[in-house]
GUDREN-250610 format. One record per atom (N, C-alpha, C): residue number from 1; atom name; z, x, y. Coordinates in steps of 0.05 Angstrom, whole numbers, plus 5000, padded with zeros to 4 digits. Each point is the difference from the previous one (the first is absolute). Example, Ala and Ser with C-alpha at 12.3 -4.5 7.8 and 13.67 -1.06 7.14 Angstrom:
<rs>
filum 1&torse N&Z 5156&X 5264&Y 4886 .
filum 1&torse CA&Z 5000&X 4982&Y 5024 .
filum 1&torse C&Z 5000&X 5018&Y 5024 .
filum 2&torse N&Z 4986&X 4993&Y 5021 .
filum 2&torse CA&Z 5001&X 5016&Y 5024 .
filum 2&torse C&Z 5014&X 4985&Y 5022 .
</rs>
This chain:
<rs>
filum 1&torse N&Z 5001&X 5016&Y 4976 .
filum 1&torse CA&Z 4999&X 4983&Y 5024 .
filum 1&torse C&Z 5000&X 5018&Y 5025 .
filum 2&torse N&Z 5016&X 5022&Y 4999 .
filum 2&torse CA&Z 5001&X 5018&Y 5024 .
filum 2&torse C&Z 4973&X 5012&Y 5005 .
filum 3&torse N&Z 4987&X 5007&Y 4979 .
filum 3&torse CA&Z 4974&X 5014&Y 5001 .
filum 3&torse C&Z 4978&X 4982&Y 5013 .
filum 4&torse N&Z 5002&X 4973&Y 4993 .
filum 4&torse CA&Z 4980&X 4981&Y 5013 .
filum 4&torse C&Z 5007&X 4997&Y 5030 .
filum 5&torse N&Z 5025&X 4999&Y 5007 .
filum 5&torse CA&Z 5007&X 4998&Y 5028 .
filum 5&torse C&Z 4993&X 5025&Y 5016 .
filum 6&torse N&Z 5002&X 5024&Y 4988 .
filum 6&torse CA&Z 4992&X 5024&Y 5012 .
filum 6&torse C&Z 4969&X 5003&Y 5004 .
filum 7&torse N&Z 4985&X 4989&Y 4981 .
filum 7&torse CA&Z 4971&X 5000&Y 5001 .
filum 7&torse C&Z 4992&X 4981&Y 5021 .
filum 8&torse N&Z 5010&X 4975&Y 5002 .
filum 8&torse CA&Z 4994&X 4982&Y 5020 .
filum 8&torse C&Z 5007&X 5011&Y 5028 .
filum 9&torse N&Z 5024&X 5012&Y 5002 .
filum 9&torse CA&Z 5008&X 5010&Y 5025 .
filum 9&torse C&Z 4981&X 5023&Y 5009 .
filum 10&torse N&Z 4991&X 5017&Y 4983 .
filum 10&torse CA&Z 4981&X 5020&Y 5006 .
filum 10&torse C&Z 4973&X 4989&Y 5011 .
filum 11&torse N&Z 4992&X 4980&Y 4986 .
filum 11&torse CA&Z 4974&X 4986&Y 5007 .
filum 11&torse C&Z 5002&X 4988&Y 5028 .
filum 12&torse N&Z 5023&X 4987&Y 5006 .
filum 12&torse CA&Z 5004&X 4987&Y 5026 .
filum 12&torse C&Z 5002&X 5022&Y 5020 .
filum 13&torse N&Z 5014&X 5022&Y 4996 .
filum 13&torse CA&Z 5004&X 5022&Y 5019 .
filum 13&torse C&Z 4972&X 5013&Y 5006 .
filum 14&torse N&Z 4984&X 5003&Y 4980 .
filum 14&torse CA&Z 4974&X 5014&Y 5002 .
filum 14&torse C&Z 4981&X 4981&Y 5017 .
filum 15&torse N&Z 5001&X 4975&Y 4995 .
filum 15&torse CA&Z 4984&X 4980&Y 5018 .
filum 15&torse C&Z 5011&X 5000&Y 5027 .
filum 16&torse N&Z 5026&X 5000&Y 5005 .
filum 16&torse CA&Z 5009&X 5001&Y 5028 .
filum 16&torse C&Z 4993&X 5025&Y 5014 .
filum 17&torse N&Z 5000&X 5023&Y 4986 .
filum 17&torse CA&Z 4992&X 5025&Y 5013 .
filum 17&torse C&Z 4971&X 5000&Y 5007 .
filum 18&torse N&Z 4983&X 4990&Y 4980 .
filum 18&torse CA&Z 4971&X 4997&Y 5005 .
filum 18&torse C&Z 4994&X 4983&Y 5025 .
filum 19&torse N&Z 5014&X 4977&Y 5002 .
filum 19&torse CA&Z 4995&X 4983&Y 5023 .
filum 19&torse C&Z 5008&X 5013&Y 5026 .
filum 20&torse N&Z 5023&X 5014&Y 4998 .
filum 20&torse CA&Z 5011&X 5014&Y 5025 .
filum 20&torse C&Z 4981&X 5023&Y 5010 .
filum 21&torse N&Z 4988&X 5014&Y 4982 .
filum 21&torse CA&Z 4984&X 5023&Y 5009 .
filum 21&torse C&Z 4969&X 4994&Y 5004 .
filum 22&torse N&Z 4992&X 4977&Y 4990 .
filum 22&torse CA&Z 4972&X 4994&Y 5005 .
filum 22&torse C&Z 4991&X 4999&Y 5030 .
filum 23&torse N&Z 5015&X 4990&Y 5019 .
filum 23&torse CA&Z 4992&X 5003&Y 5028 .
filum 23&torse C&Z 4996&X 5029&Y 5008 .
filum 24&torse N&Z 5018&X 5017&Y 4990 .
filum 24&torse CA&Z 4995&X 5029&Y 5008 .
filum 24&torse C&Z 4974&X 5011&Y 4990 .
filum 25&torse N&Z 4993&X 4992&Y 4977 .
filum 25&torse CA&Z 4975&X 5010&Y 4989 .
filum 25&torse C&Z 4974&X 4987&Y 5013 .
filum 26&torse N&Z 5003&X 4976&Y 5010 .
filum 26&torse CA&Z 4977&X 4985&Y 5012 .
filum 26&torse C&Z 4997&X 5005&Y 5029 .
filum 27&torse N&Z 5020&X 5011&Y 5015 .
filum 27&torse CA&Z 5000&X 5000&Y 5029 .
filum 27&torse C&Z 4976&X 5016&Y 5011 .
filum 28&torse N&Z 4995&X 5023&Y 4989 .
filum 28&torse CA&Z 4977&X 5016&Y 5011 .
filum 28&torse C&Z 4973&X 4985&Y 4995 .
filum 29&torse N&Z 4998&X 4989&Y 4977 .
filum 29&torse CA&Z 4975&X 4985&Y 4995 .
filum 29&torse C&Z 4997&X 4977&Y 5018 .
filum 30&torse N&Z 5021&X 4985&Y 5006 .
filum 30&torse CA&Z 4999&X 4979&Y 5017 .
filum 30&torse C&Z 4995&X 5008&Y 5028 .
filum 31&torse N&Z 5012&X 5022&Y 5010 .
filum 31&torse CA&Z 4994&X 5009&Y 5026 .
filum 31&torse C&Z 4971&X 5007&Y 5004 .
filum 32&torse N&Z 4988&X 5013&Y 4982 .
filum 32&torse CA&Z 4971&X 5008&Y 5002 .
filum 32&torse C&Z 4983&X 4977&Y 4999 .
filum 33&torse N&Z 5004&X 4980&Y 4982 .
filum 33&torse CA&Z 4983&X 4977&Y 4998 .
filum 33&torse C&Z 5003&X 4983&Y 5027 .
filum 34&torse N&Z 5026&X 4997&Y 5009 .
filum 34&torse CA&Z 5003&X 4983&Y 5023 .
filum 34&torse C&Z 4986&X 5013&Y 5023 .
filum 35&torse N&Z 5004&X 5026&Y 5005 .
filum 35&torse CA&Z 4986&X 5013&Y 5022 .
filum 35&torse C&Z 4971&X 4999&Y 4999 .
filum 36&torse N&Z 4988&X 5004&Y 4978 .
filum 36&torse CA&Z 4971&X 4998&Y 4997 .
filum 36&torse C&Z 4989&X 4971&Y 5005 .
filum 37&torse N&Z 5014&X 4982&Y 4988 .
filum 37&torse CA&Z 4991&X 4971&Y 5005 .
filum 37&torse C&Z 5003&X 4991&Y 5028 .
filum 38&torse N&Z 5022&X 5006&Y 5013 .
filum 38&torse CA&Z 5004&X 4990&Y 5028 .
filum 38&torse C&Z 4980&X 5015&Y 5019 .
filum 39&torse N&Z 4996&X 5026&Y 4995 .
filum 39&torse CA&Z 4981&X 5015&Y 5017 .
filum 39&torse C&Z 4971&X 4990&Y 4998 .
filum 40&torse N&Z 4992&X 4994&Y 4975 .
filum 40&torse CA&Z 4974&X 4989&Y 4995 .
filum 40&torse C&Z 4997&X 4972&Y 5011 .
filum 41&torse N&Z 5019&X 4983&Y 4996 .
filum 41&torse CA&Z 4997&X 4973&Y 5011 .
filum 41&torse C&Z 5002&X 4996&Y 5030 .
filum 42&torse N&Z 5017&X 5017&Y 5013 .
filum 42&torse CA&Z 5002&X 4998&Y 5029 .
filum 42&torse C&Z 4980&X 5017&Y 5012 .
filum 43&torse N&Z 4988&X 5019&Y 4988 .
filum 43&torse CA&Z 4983&X 5019&Y 5011 .
filum 43&torse C&Z 5014&X 5014&Y 5024 .
filum 44&torse N&Z 5026&X 5011&Y 4993 .
filum 44&torse CA&Z 5015&X 5013&Y 5020 .
filum 44&torse C&Z 5016&X 5022&Y 4987 .
filum 45&torse N&Z 5013&X 5017&Y 5015 .
filum 45&torse CA&Z 5018&X 5019&Y 4990 .
filum 45&torse C&Z 5027&X 4988&Y 4998 .
filum 46&torse N&Z 5012&X 5002&Y 4974 .
filum 46&torse CA&Z 5025&X 4988&Y 4995 .
filum 46&torse C&Z 5020&X 5020&Y 4991 .
filum 47&torse N&Z 5025&X 4997&Y 5009 .
filum 47&torse CA&Z 5021&X 5018&Y 4990 .
filum 47&torse C&Z 5025&X 4982&Y 4998 .
filum 48&torse N&Z 5020&X 5009&Y 4983 .
filum 48&torse CA&Z 5024&X 4987&Y 4997 .
filum 48&torse C&Z 5022&X 5017&Y 4994 .
filum 49&torse N&Z 5024&X 4991&Y 5001 .
filum 49&torse CA&Z 5023&X 5017&Y 4995 .
filum 49&torse C&Z 5009&X 4999&Y 4972 .
filum 50&torse N&Z 5023&X 4991&Y 4993 .
filum 50&torse CA&Z 5010&X 4999&Y 4973 .
filum 50&torse C&Z 4991&X 4976&Y 4984 .
filum 51&torse N&Z 4995&X 5004&Y 4975 .
filum 51&torse CA&Z 4993&X 4977&Y 4981 .
filum 51&torse C&Z 5022&X 4998&Y 4982 .
filum 52&torse N&Z 5010&X 4976&Y 4997 .
filum 52&torse CA&Z 5022&X 4994&Y 4981 .
filum 52&torse C&Z 4990&X 4979&Y 4978 .
filum 53&torse N&Z 5002&X 5006&Y 4975 .
filum 53&torse CA&Z 4993&X 4983&Y 4979 .
filum 53&torse C&Z 5026&X 4991&Y 4986 .
filum 54&torse N&Z 5002&X 4974&Y 4994 .
filum 54&torse CA&Z 5021&X 4990&Y 4985 .
filum 54&torse C&Z 4990&X 4981&Y 4979 .
filum 55&torse N&Z 5012&X 5004&Y 4977 .
filum 55&torse CA&Z 4992&X 4984&Y 4977 .
filum 55&torse C&Z 5023&X 4981&Y 4992 .
filum 56&torse N&Z 5025&X 5008&Y 5006 .
filum 56&torse CA&Z 5023&X 4984&Y 4990 .
filum 56&torse C&Z 5005&X 4976&Y 5016 .
filum 57&torse N&Z 4992&X 5000&Y 5025 .
filum 57&torse CA&Z 5006&X 4978&Y 5018 .
filum 57&torse C&Z 4983&X 4975&Y 4995 .
filum 58&torse N&Z 4976&X 5005&Y 4990 .
filum 58&torse CA&Z 4981&X 4977&Y 4995 .
filum 58&torse C&Z 4986&X 5002&Y 4972 .
filum 59&torse N&Z 5014&X 5011&Y 4979 .
filum 59&torse CA&Z 4988&X 5003&Y 4974 .
filum 59&torse C&Z 4987&X 4974&Y 4991 .
filum 60&torse N&Z 4977&X 4999&Y 4989 .
filum 60&torse CA&Z 4982&X 5021&Y 4991 .
filum 60&torse C&Z 4980&X 5009&Y 5020 .
filum 61&torse N&Z 5005&X 4993&Y 5026 .
filum 61&torse CA&Z 4982&X 5009&Y 5021 .
filum 61&torse C&Z 5012&X 5026&Y 5013 .
filum 62&torse N&Z 4983&X 5013&Y 5016 .
filum 62&torse CA&Z 5008&X 5024&Y 5016 .
filum 62&torse C&Z 5000&X 4993&Y 5028 .
filum 63&torse N&Z 5022&X 5006&Y 5014 .
filum 63&torse CA&Z 5001&X 4996&Y 5030 .
filum 63&torse C&Z 4995&X 5026&Y 5012 .
filum 64&torse N&Z 4979&X 5000&Y 5018 .
filum 64&torse CA&Z 4993&X 5025&Y 5014 .
filum 64&torse C&Z 5007&X 4995&Y 5029 .
filum 65&torse N&Z 5015&X 5020&Y 5012 .
filum 65&torse CA&Z 5007&X 5000&Y 5028 .
filum 65&torse C&Z 4988&X 5025&Y 5012 .
filum 66&torse N&Z 4986&X 4997&Y 5023 .
filum 66&torse CA&Z 4988&X 5023&Y 5013 .
filum 66&torse C&Z 5010&X 4997&Y 5030 .
filum 67&torse N&Z 5009&X 5024&Y 5009 .
filum 67&torse CA&Z 5010&X 5000&Y 5028 .
filum 67&torse C&Z 4981&X 5016&Y 5017 .
filum 68&torse N&Z 5004&X 4994&Y 5027 .
filum 68&torse CA&Z 4983&X 5013&Y 5021 .
filum 68&torse C&Z 4971&X 5001&Y 4995 .
filum 69&torse N&Z 4986&X 4977&Y 4997 .
filum 69&torse CA&Z 4973&X 4998&Y 4995 .
filum 69&torse C&Z 4986&X 5001&Y 5026 .
filum 70&torse N&Z 4981&X 5019&Y 5002 .
filum 70&torse CA&Z 4984&X 5002&Y 5026 .
filum 70&torse C&Z 4971&X 5002&Y 4993 .
filum 71&torse N&Z 4983&X 4983&Y 5012 .
filum 71&torse CA&Z 4971&X 5001&Y 4996 .
filum 71&torse C&Z 4987&X 5004&Y 5027 .
filum 72&torse N&Z 4984&X 5023&Y 5004 .
filum 72&torse CA&Z 4987&X 5004&Y 5025 .
filum 72&torse C&Z 4970&X 5002&Y 4995 .
filum 73&torse N&Z 4985&X 4992&Y 5020 .
filum 73&torse CA&Z 4972&X 4998&Y 5001 .
filum 73&torse C&Z 4988&X 5028&Y 4994 .
filum 74&torse N&Z 4979&X 5000&Y 4984 .
filum 74&torse CA&Z 4988&X 5026&Y 4994 .
filum 74&torse C&Z 4973&X 5003&Y 5015 .
filum 75&torse N&Z 4991&X 4981&Y 5016 .
filum 75&torse CA&Z 4975&X 5002&Y 5014 .
filum 75&torse C&Z 4977&X 4989&Y 4985 .
filum 76&torse N&Z 5006&X 4985&Y 4978 .
filum 76&torse CA&Z 4977&X 4991&Y 4983 .
filum 76&torse C&Z 4986&X 4976&Y 5014 .
filum 77&torse N&Z 5012&X 4988&Y 5018 .
filum 77&torse CA&Z 4987&X 4979&Y 5014 .
filum 77&torse C&Z 4979&X 5011&Y 5020 .
filum 78&torse N&Z 4983&X 4983&Y 5010 .
filum 78&torse CA&Z 4978&X 5007&Y 5016 .
filum 78&torse C&Z 5013&X 5015&Y 5025 .
filum 79&torse N&Z 4988&X 5023&Y 5007 .
filum 79&torse CA&Z 5005&X 5015&Y 5024 .
filum 79&torse C&Z 5030&X 5010&Y 5001 .
filum 80&torse N&Z 5011&X 5003&Y 4977 .
filum 80&torse CA&Z 5028&X 5012&Y 4997 .
filum 80&torse C&Z 5021&X 4986&Y 5017 .
filum 81&torse N&Z 4997&X 4972&Y 5003 .
filum 81&torse CA&Z 5017&X 4986&Y 5019 .
filum 81&torse C&Z 5030&X 5000&Y 4989 .
filum 82&torse N&Z 5004&X 5004&Y 4974 .
filum 82&torse CA&Z 5027&X 4997&Y 4991 .
filum 82&torse C&Z 5011&X 5028&Y 4991 .
filum 83&torse N&Z 4988&X 5022&Y 5006 .
filum 83&torse CA&Z 5009&X 5026&Y 4992 .
filum 83&torse C&Z 5028&X 5006&Y 5011 .
filum 84&torse N&Z 5020&X 5003&Y 4984 .
filum 84&torse CA&Z 5027&X 5005&Y 5007 .
filum 84&torse C&Z 5016&X 4978&Y 5009 .
filum 85&torse N&Z 4988&X 4975&Y 5001 .
filum 85&torse CA&Z 5018&X 4977&Y 5007 .
filum 85&torse C&Z 5018&X 4992&Y 4976 .
filum 86&torse N&Z 5024&X 4993&Y 5007 .
filum 86&torse CA&Z 5017&X 4989&Y 4978 .
filum 86&torse C&Z 4992&X 4971&Y 4994 .
filum 87&torse N&Z 4992&X 4997&Y 4975 .
filum 87&torse CA&Z 4992&X 4974&Y 4990 .
filum 87&torse C&Z 5020&X 4985&Y 4989 .
filum 88&torse N&Z 5021&X 5014&Y 4987 .
filum 88&torse CA&Z 5022&X 4988&Y 4986 .
filum 88&torse C&Z 5024&X 5020&Y 5000 .
filum 89&torse N&Z 5024&X 4988&Y 5006 .
filum 89&torse CA&Z 5024&X 5015&Y 4996 .
filum 89&torse C&Z 5021&X 4981&Y 4989 .
filum 90&torse N&Z 5013&X 5008&Y 4980 .
filum 90&torse CA&Z 5023&X 4983&Y 4990 .
filum 90&torse C&Z 5022&X 5018&Y 4990 .
filum 91&torse N&Z 5023&X 4993&Y 5006 .
filum 91&torse CA&Z 5024&X 5014&Y 4991 .
filum 91&torse C&Z 5002&X 5002&Y 4971 .
filum 92&torse N&Z 4997&X 4978&Y 4985 .
filum 92&torse CA&Z 4999&X 4999&Y 4970 .
filum 92&torse C&Z 4987&X 4975&Y 4992 .
filum 93&torse N&Z 4989&X 5001&Y 4975 .
filum 93&torse CA&Z 4987&X 4978&Y 4989 .
filum 93&torse C&Z 5006&X 5001&Y 4969 .
filum 94&torse N&Z 4999&X 4978&Y 4987 .
filum 94&torse CA&Z 5004&X 5001&Y 4970 .
filum 94&torse C&Z 4981&X 4981&Y 4987 .
filum 95&torse N&Z 4995&X 5004&Y 4974 .
filum 95&torse CA&Z 4982&X 4984&Y 4984 .
filum 95&torse C&Z 5012&X 5000&Y 4972 .
filum 96&torse N&Z 4995&X 4977&Y 4986 .
filum 96&torse CA&Z 5008&X 4998&Y 4971 .
filum 96&torse C&Z 4974&X 5003&Y 4984 .
filum 97&torse N&Z 5001&X 5018&Y 4981 .
filum 97&torse CA&Z 4975&X 5006&Y 4985 .
filum 97&torse C&Z 5006&X 4996&Y 4969 .
filum 98&torse N&Z 4979&X 4993&Y 4987 .
filum 98&torse CA&Z 5003&X 4997&Y 4972 .
filum 98&torse C&Z 5002&X 5029&Y 4986 .
filum 99&torse N&Z 5018&X 5003&Y 4983 .
filum 99&torse CA&Z 5003&X 5028&Y 4987 .
filum 99&torse C&Z 4977&X 5005&Y 4982 .
filum 100&torse N&Z 4987&X 4981&Y 4987 .
filum 100&torse CA&Z 4976&X 5003&Y 4984 .
filum 100&torse C&Z 4976&X 5010&Y 5017 .
filum 101&torse N&Z 4997&X 4988&Y 5023 .
filum 101&torse CA&Z 4979&X 5007&Y 5018 .
filum 101&torse C&Z 5004&X 5028&Y 5010 .
filum 102&torse N&Z 5025&X 5009&Y 5007 .
filum 102&torse CA&Z 5005&X 5025&Y 5010 .
filum 102&torse C&Z 4995&X 5022&Y 4978 .
filum 103&torse N&Z 5008&X 4995&Y 4977 .
filum 103&torse CA&Z 4997&X 5018&Y 4977 .
filum 103&torse C&Z 4969&X 5003&Y 4991 .
filum 104&torse N&Z 4988&X 4976&Y 5002 .
filum 104&torse CA&Z 4972&X 4998&Y 4991 .
filum 104&torse C&Z 4980&X 5010&Y 5018 .
filum 105&torse N&Z 5007&X 5006&Y 5026 .
filum 105&torse CA&Z 4982&X 5011&Y 5018 .
filum 105&torse C&Z 4984&X 4979&Y 5017 .
filum 106&torse N&Z 5007&X 4975&Y 4999 .
filum 106&torse CA&Z 4986&X 4979&Y 5015 .
filum 106&torse C&Z 5009&X 5000&Y 5028 .
</rs>
């Protein structure tokens, strides 16, 4: 009986550790994908501060919080009218993402 309890405890502990470290493993991938997507869609230069991923607060989804998002014009519009203009600034923003989409590359 003790052996079964130890095995179940080990499985639960391993699952908890896997859930806790998943955001650490996904953070860089998320940062790269988010920056590429936003830069392409806005046709602007985009930068941001810290990225925080949390899986525990909204399991089975991932909550992504990005701070200090700044988008500036890159002059892609006619006659460079937006070059250097601030198009967007926000202190922080968050989104809830599907874990399967994030892992699957969608």
